[in-house]
N, C-alpha and C positions, 0 to 999 in steps of 0.2 A: 552512698547507693542511691541512683536515681531510677524511677519507674518511667519508662517511655512508651508504655502501651498507649495506642491512639495518639501518639504524639504529645501527651500530656505529663508534666513532671508533677510528682504526688509527693508529699512528705513521708519521710522514711519510717516514722514510728509505726504506721499501719501497714507496712509491707511485710514484715517478717512473720506473718501468720501461717501461710502455706504457699507452695509452689506447685508446679505442675507435677513434680515427682514425688510429693509426699507432705507430710505435715510438720510445721514448726511452731514453735509456741510464741505468741504475741505477748505484749506486756498486758497487765490485767485490765487496764483503763481503756485499752484500744477499742472495746465495743461501745463505750460510752463516746469516745472520740468520733467514731464511725457514725454513730447515731446523730450526733451533734451536726455533722457535715451534712448528713441526708436532710435533716430538718431545714437547715439553712438553704439547702438547694431547693426544697419545695417551697419555702417562703419567697425565695426569689424568682421562682418559675410561675408564681400565681398570676392569673389575668387581671386586668384593671377591675373588673367588677367582683372579684373575690373567687372565681372558680378556677378549676384546673381543667386541661383538655390536651391530650398527647395524641399524635397521630396514630390511626388505626390502619395498620398495614395489612394488606392481603395479597393479591396477585395482580398480574398485568391485565387481565381480561376486563376488569372494571374500566380501566383507562381506555382500553381498546373499544369498549362499547361506547364510552362516551365520544370518541371519534366517530364511531358509526352513527351515532345520534344526529352530531352535527352535520354530517356528510348527508344523511337522508333529509334532514330539514333544510338543507341549502344554507347552513350558517357558515360564517367565516371561520377558518381554521389557520389563518395566517399566523396569528399570535401564538397559537398553540403549537405550532410546527416543531420548532427549536425544543423547547422545553419538554414536550411530550416524547420526542424523540431521543432526548438526552436521557429520560427516565427509561425508556424501553430498551435502550442499549446498555444501560448501566445495570439492568436487570437479567440481562441475557446470560445463559449458562455457557460453559467452555465448549459444550458439544452442539451449541446453536440454537437450543431450545429455550423455553420459558417454562416455568414451573409453578405449582401452586404453594411452594415454600422456597425458601432461598438456600443457597449453598449446595450442600451435597444431596438434597431431595431431588429425585428423579424429575426429569423434564415431562410435560404434559402435551400431548397432541393437541387437544381442544384449545388450550392456552396459547400454544406456539401458532396455530393457524389464524386465531383471533388478532394476535399481535402483528402476525406478518401482513395481514390485510390492513390493519390500522396504519401500519408503516408505509404500505404502498399508497394508501389514501393520502398520507402525508407527503407523498411525493419522493419517497426513497426507491431508487431503481433496483431491479431485481439483480443486477451485476453487483451490486454492493457485497463485500465479503461477508458482512453478517448476515445479509439476506440468503446467500447461497449457502452458508452454514445451516440457516434455519430451514431452507428447503430440503437440504440433504437429511435432516433430522426428521422432517415431516414424511418424507418418502420412505425412510427406514422404519418409520412406526406405521405404516399402511397407509399413508395419504389421507386427504380430506374425507375420505370414506369412513374414517375411524373416529370422527368428532363425536361429541356427546350431542343430546338433543337440543339444549340451549344454543349451542354453537350452530347446529343445523338452522336453528329459526334465524339467528343473525344472518348467515350466509344466504337463506331464502330470501331476505328482505331485499337483496342485492341482485338476485337471479343466479346465484351461485350454487344453490342447491334446490331440488325441487320441492316445493311446498307439499306436493302429495307424498313426500317422503318423510313427512312428520306426522306423529300421531294426531288424531282427531281431538279438538278441543271445542266442543259444541258450547255456545253461549247460552244455551238453554239449562246448563249445569247450574246456574245461579237461581232457577226456578224451582229447583228441588227443594221441598220443605226441610227445616232444620231436624225434624224427627226421623227423616230417612236415615238409612243404613250409610249412604254416602251423600254428602252434600258439602258445600263449600266450606260449612263450619266444623266439619270433620277433618278438614286439612288444617295443618300448622299455619299460624298467622302469617309467618312469611311467604308460605306456598299460596295460601288464599289471596293475600295482597298482590302477588304477581300473576297469578293465573286469571283472576277477574278480568283485569285490562287486556291481558294476553288473548283471551278468547276473542276479543274484539279485533286485535290485531290478526288472529287466525282467520277470522271471517273474511276480512278484506283481503288477506294474502298480497300485501303491497310489494311492488317492486320498485326500487330507487335507484337513482342514477350513480354511477362509479365515474372515475375519471376517464374511462374508455367508452363511456355511454351507458345507456340504459337498455336492459334486455332480460327477458324471462329466462334466457339460456345464455347468460354472461360468461365468456371463456376467461374472465380476468385472472382466474386462480387454476386454470385447467392445468398448468405445469406442476400442479401440487397433487393431482390426481395420479394413482397408478393405471387407471382407465377411465379417462374423461368421458367416454362415450356411454358408460354405465354409471349413471349418478341415482338410480333409482335403488338405493342401498337400503335393505331391510333393517328395521331399528328393534327387531326381537327375533328370537328363534322361531321357527315354523311352528304352526299349530299342532303338527304331528309330535314335535319334539317336546314342546310345553306340556302336551297331554300325557307324555310319558314322566316327565319330571317335576312338573308344578301346575296342579290343577287350577288354582287361584289365578296364577299369571295367564292360564289358558283361557279361563273365563273373560278376563280382562282384554286379551288379545282378539277373542273372538268378537266382543262387543266393538272393538275398535275396527275390525274388518267390516262389520255390518255398517258402522257409521261411514266408512269408506265408500262402500257401494251405495249409500243413501246421500252421497255428496256432502257428509259432514252436517247434514240437516241444514244446509245453506238455504234451502227453499222451503223448509217446513213453515206451516202457517203461523207458528208462534215466534218465529225468529225476529220479526220487526219488535214485537212486545218485548222478547228477551233482551234485545239490544238496548232497548230504552230503559229496562230495569238495571242493566249492567252499568250503563252511563250514569244512572242515578246513584248506584252504589258507589262508583268512582269518584263523583263529584262530591258525594258527602263525606267519603274518607279522606278527601284533601285537607290537610291541615291549612290554617289560615297563611301559614308561611309558605305554603305550596308544596310541601313534603307529603309524601305517601309513605306510611309504616316506617319511616326513619331509614330505609334502606334503598340502595340504589336501583335494583331490578325494578320493583313497582313504580319508582320514579320515571324510568326509562319508558316502560310500557304505558304508563298513566299518561305521560305527555303524548305518546304516539297514538293511544286511543283517542284522546280528545281531537287531535287533528284528523284522524281517518273518519271520524263521525261529524266532521264539519266545521270544528272550531278553527280559528286563524291563529297565526303566531302571535298577533297583538291582542288576542282576547285574554282576559285577566287570568284564568286558570292555567293557561298555558305559560304565560310570562312568569307567573308565580313558580310553577313546577321548574321551568328552566333556571330560575334564580336559586331555587333550592338545590338543584344539582350542581350548580356553580360553587355552592357553599360547602360542597364536599371535597373541593379541590385542595391540594396540599402542594406547596411549591417550595424548594429550596435548591441548594447546590446540586442535588442529584436529579433535579428536573420536576417537571409537573405531573402529578398523578391524582386520580380520583378515589377517593376512599368508599368503600362499600357501605360505610356507616360512620357516624360519629359518636363519640363516648364521652360527652363532658359530664353528665350526671354520674356515671360509673366511676369515671376518673376522680371526680370531686369527692363523692362519698368514701371511697377507698382512701384517698389521701387524707381525709379527716381522721378516719380510722387510724391510719399510720401515724399521723402526727400526735394523736391522743395517746396511743401506744408508746410513742416516743417520750411521752411526758409534758409536752407543750400545754401550757396552762389554758384552761377552758376559757378565760378571759381574755385570751391573746385575740387581738382585732381581726387577724387573718382568719381564725376559726370562726369567730362570731359572723363574720360577712360570709363565708362559705355556707354556714349552717343556714343563715338567711336565704342566701340564693338557692340552695336545695329546696327548703321549705316552700318558696314561691313557686316550685315546679311540682307540687304535689297535684295529682289529677283527680279533681272533685267533681267534674261535670258528668254529664249524662251519656257522652260517648262511650264506646268499648265494645268489640266484638265479644270480649269475656262474658258479657251479660246473656248472650244466647243461652248458655247452658249453666250460668250462675245469676239468674236473674234476681235473687233475693239478697245477694251480696252488695253492701254499700261501696261506693268507690273510695279511693284513698291510696292508689298505688303511685308508683313513680316509673317513668321511662328510662330508657338508656341515653337517649338523644336529647337535643334541644327541644324538638318539636315531635310529638308522638302521642297524642291524647288517646287514640284508639287502641293503641296497643301497649299499656304499661307492663312490665314483666316482674315476676315474683323475685327474682334474683336481686335487681336493683333496689326492689322495695325492702328486701332483708337487710341488704347493706345499708340502705339509708336509715333504717331503725337502728342498726349497730352504730352508725354515726352519731345519730341523735342521743342515744343513751350513753355512748362513751364520752360525749361532749358534755352532757348533763344527765345523771342519773335520774334526777328528780323530775326529768321531762316525761317520765313512763306514763303519766296519766294526763298529758296534754292532749289536744284535739289531734295535732298532727301525728304524734305516735299511735293514738288508739286507732285512728281511721286507717293508718298504714297496716296496723296488725288486723283489724277487721277485715279488711280487703284480703290480706294474705291468707286468714282462715278460711275465707270462702272460696279460695283457689286450692284447698287441699283436695287431692283425688282420692278415690275409694281405696285404693291399695296404701293410703297413708303418706305417700309421697307427694312431692310438688314438682311442677313442670315449670317451664319458662314463661309462657304466656297464656295457656289455655286450660281448660278443665277437661279432664277425660278424654284427651286427645291422643288416643293410644291405639287406633286401628291400624296396626303395622301392615295389614294386607293391602292397604291403599298404596304402599310401595311397589306393588306389583303392577300397578297401572303403566302402560307402556311409555307414558310421558316421563315417569320417574326414573331417571337413571342415576340419581345421586342418593337415593334411600333418605329422603328427607321431607317427606310429607306428612309426618307426624310430630308431635311434641309431648312425649310421655314424661312420667316422673323420672327424675334422675337423682343419684345420690349426691352429687355436688350441690345441686340448688337445694334439696332437702337438708343437706349438712348446714347450709347457711342460714336457712329459716330456722332450723333448730337452735343454732347459736343466737339468733336475734331473740327468739322467744326464751331462750335460757337466760339471757341478759335481761329481758324484760322481767322475767319472774324474779331474779336475783336482785334487780333495781327496786322493785315494789316492796319486796321484803325489807331491804336494807333501809329504806326510807319510810316504811310504814304506810305505803300508798295502797288504798282499797279501790278495786276496780271490779266492774262486773264481768269483765272478760276473763278474769283469772281462771274459773272452771273450765271455759273453752279452751284456753291456751294449754291448761294441763292435759286436757284430752287429745289436742291437737299434737302434743310433745309425744304422748305415749304412742299415738298412731305413726308418728314420723320415725320414732326408735324402732318400732315393729317393722316399718319398710325398710330401714337400714339394716336390721338384722336380716331380712329376707333376701338383700340383694348383695350382701358382703360376699366376696369371692371366697372360695376354699382357701386361697393364700392369705387372706386376711385383708385384702386390699379391697377399693371400691373403684368402679369405672368412673371416669371423669368426662363427662359428655361435653362440657362448655371450656374445658382446659385440658391440657396434655399431661397425662391422661389419668393413670391410676395413682401417681403422686398427687395430683390435684384432687381427684375424688377422695382418696384416703384422708388428706389433710382437712378438707372441708368437713367430712364426716366426723373426724376426731374432734374438731374445734367444737362442732355442735353438740357431740356426745359427752364432752368434758363437763357440761353444766348438769349432767345427770349420772355422774361416775358412782354415787352411792349405791345403784342397782346393780346386782350382781350380773345380770345379762350384759349391761353396759360394760362393766369391767372387763368381761371375757371378750367382748368385740374390741374393746380398745387394746387390750393386751395383744390380740392377734394381729390388729393393724399395726401397732408400734413395732412389733417383731419384723413385720413385712418391710416397714420403712428402714429399719436398722439394717436388714439384709441387703438393702440396695444403696446404701451410702458408699459414694465412689471413693477411692484411695486418696483423692484430693480433700476430702471432707464435705463435698457438695453432693447435690442431687441432680440427676438429669433423665429425661425420658424422650425417646424419639417419637416423632408424629407416626412412625410406621407401626407403633403398637397398636394403633386402631385397625389395622390390617393384620397384624401378627401379635395377638395378646400374649402369646407366650413369651415375647421380649419385654414385657412390662416392667418397668422401674430401670430400664437400661438405656443409657445414653450419656454424652458428655455433660458435665455440670454446668448449670446456669444458674444466674442469680435468683430468678423468679422461682424456679423450681426448688432451689435449695432453701428459699424462704418457706414454700408450702412445706417441705420436709420437716424444717426446724418447728414451724407452728404446730404441725401434728404432733411432733414429740413434746413440746412444751405443754401441750394440753395434758400430758399424762406424766411426765418426767420432770425432775428438778434441773435447774440449769447447770448443775455440775456434772450432769451424765456425760459420759465421753463422747457419745454421738452427737450430742448438742454443741459441746465445746468445739468438736472439730467442724461442724457445720458453721457455727459463728465465726470461727477463724477463717474459713474459706470466704464468707461474705466480705470479711474485713480486708483480706488480701486482694480481692476483686473489685473493691470500690475505687477505681481507677479513672473514672472520667471527672474532671474537675471544672466546675464553672463558677465564677464569683467566688463567694465565701463557701459555697457548698460542694458537695461530691456526690456522684451517683453511680451505677454499675452498667456498663456496656453490655448488650446483649443482642446479637444478630438473630439467634434462633427464635423461631416461632413457638410460643407455648400456649397460644388461645386457640380456641377451636370453633368454626361456624357450623361445618358439616363434616363429621368425621370421614376421613378418606378422600374427601372431595374438596374442602374448602377450609383453610387454616388462617389463622390471625396471629399479627405481631403487634401487641399493644406497647406502644413507646414507653408508657409509665408502668408497666407491670415490673420491670426490673428495678423500679425505685420504690413504690410504696409498699410492696410486698416484703422486701428486705428491711424496710424501715420498721414494718410491723413486727417482723421476727426479732430483730436486734432490740427493739423497744420491750417486747415481752421478755426477752432474755434479761435486760437490764432492770427492768421493774421487779424482777422477781429475785434481785439481789445476785443476779448472774456476774461472776467475774471469770477472766480466762485463767486458768491454771495449768500445771504440768498434767499432761494426759498419761493415762496407764492404769489409773485406779478405777475399778468398776463400781458404778453406784447403782444400787438396786432401789433406792428409796423412790417411792412415787409421789405424785401430787397429792395433797390431802384431799379425801373424798368430800365431794358435795353430798347433800342429803338427797334423798330420792323424791320423785314426784309425790309418792303416797304419803310421804312425811309433810309435804307442804299442802295438801288439800285432802279433805276427807275421801278415803278409799271407796266407800259405798257410792258417793257422788260421781267419782270418776267412771266406776263400773256402769251406773245408770245412764251417763251421758254416751259412754261407748255403745251401749245397747241402742 
């Protein structure tokens, strides 16, 4: 028998696990063989300096905006034309649209309009069949008038949408002190780093040249409007409608109207001073490498702001900014595209966790080099917007990207702690681990949970601002990040106990864990699941929470939480043994847990169950068999799992991510944990009720009175 999926022949012994129609029994040693192939794949995929980095796939708007930037700055696009067009056309859906996720996910009007304009700039004629299909989709969706605010801004920069049809963004926002109810530090890190330079762009209201010339009323896309004579399209409901339906939105809309009548404060006496303060903030927040915040939007607007304020293309900050954007490019047989972000630290620490779960010796040179590479990227300097509301916290976090000292994130730091401790449990009292834990403790919110980048960044009413049409201006506590931090802290406690390590941090860690458990208890859904903010969706959130709670399973309330979560995971295992969850569960939560099985989500489901159940459990056996059967991508002496579906989340309902390495290191973790616990595949059909041995409670690890005092 040959497996020809993706045109790759694969050895027969690993194929008889399951097929699309049901479950079949693989041989007992198949899990170990699949694990060995996964380890080989990782070791052969490592970069020369010892780290891992896979493509971070999003949607075509990022590449379209890259084309806009080069067109606006008069930079040559000749070499980009063919590879970018190849990517755009390979990503187009059958109905002519482009969307925010691949395959069956519906097309998106804003994405399609941006790609259409980029293709026109690259010289593709409107008569091209693909362009005609795109035009038909755009018109059927209501035309250019229906695009989101950010797309309006990009169009306005070329005279294709009126600047006055965009919400006011006064530069003076930066002057509002941090103790005010609304100020830039109450915005999420990604919104803040984008909005600050965008206020400069909004002040200047630039109009750049298109292939048909430069005009504030350019007709280049008029054929995509249902009525091109009426471009003053409202971006919110009327004040009367808002008064009836949403009083907070009414207040913000009223302020926006006042700013409109005041000319956006463009002639306000403090405008020049505010612009200087903005530019100082932008220059200070630029990395030595040229990056801003490690993501594309602030890099685009950062370069644009510099140029609009008088910098030249040959000036050092601009040159570094453009080089940083070029480093986000990814090119292969599918063409050239620009990533919204890069994930080398995240990919490396999770690969290390996977390899250690798989049993690779800690002395292995690949692991040693990877750990050294990560340690060298610990952020110990004085930078960091997080200091505004956590000034007494010492630095020590890790960022997601190569260069991002201003915005370390809690999730990456927790994953790094897991990597360090799994590589060497005796490292629990080392400077690197201790500083990472100290920083993480300082980032715990009042509700006991952890957010991604900031402290107490939970003012959801800010999403009512007219500018916010993606509900993404806040960074509150989430169950998935809290679960990973709890897992890291739990492993830290366990490592200290096992190796008799004494640290002054232990009481603080114990209290933080108590508070995190309370947060998870308060956010668990009635179904037993948890919402997944940064991965799709309830399968991800539930898995992370279970993996963290497992270290505290001696407590009755934790047992009850875990039991309900395990029951939920079991109830949504697919007939083929896997787990899958569609992205539309962010819009329709009643569909939670439903979707075609994927390797990454199956791994999450398995890790959640393995935190509570023995490897002989039927559900675990079926999940492992699914992973074995789908390990069909062969490369060198290793093998991995193909996955087209996006299972990562940027902004729920608006921006999704496909991590190239998710369907590799997460299955490697799941299989590794299965095998390390003595798991062998057997005939299914016998129900196993035995649970994992309970760990001790926190109150058995530390004096209860001390915990109560610290909590008080």
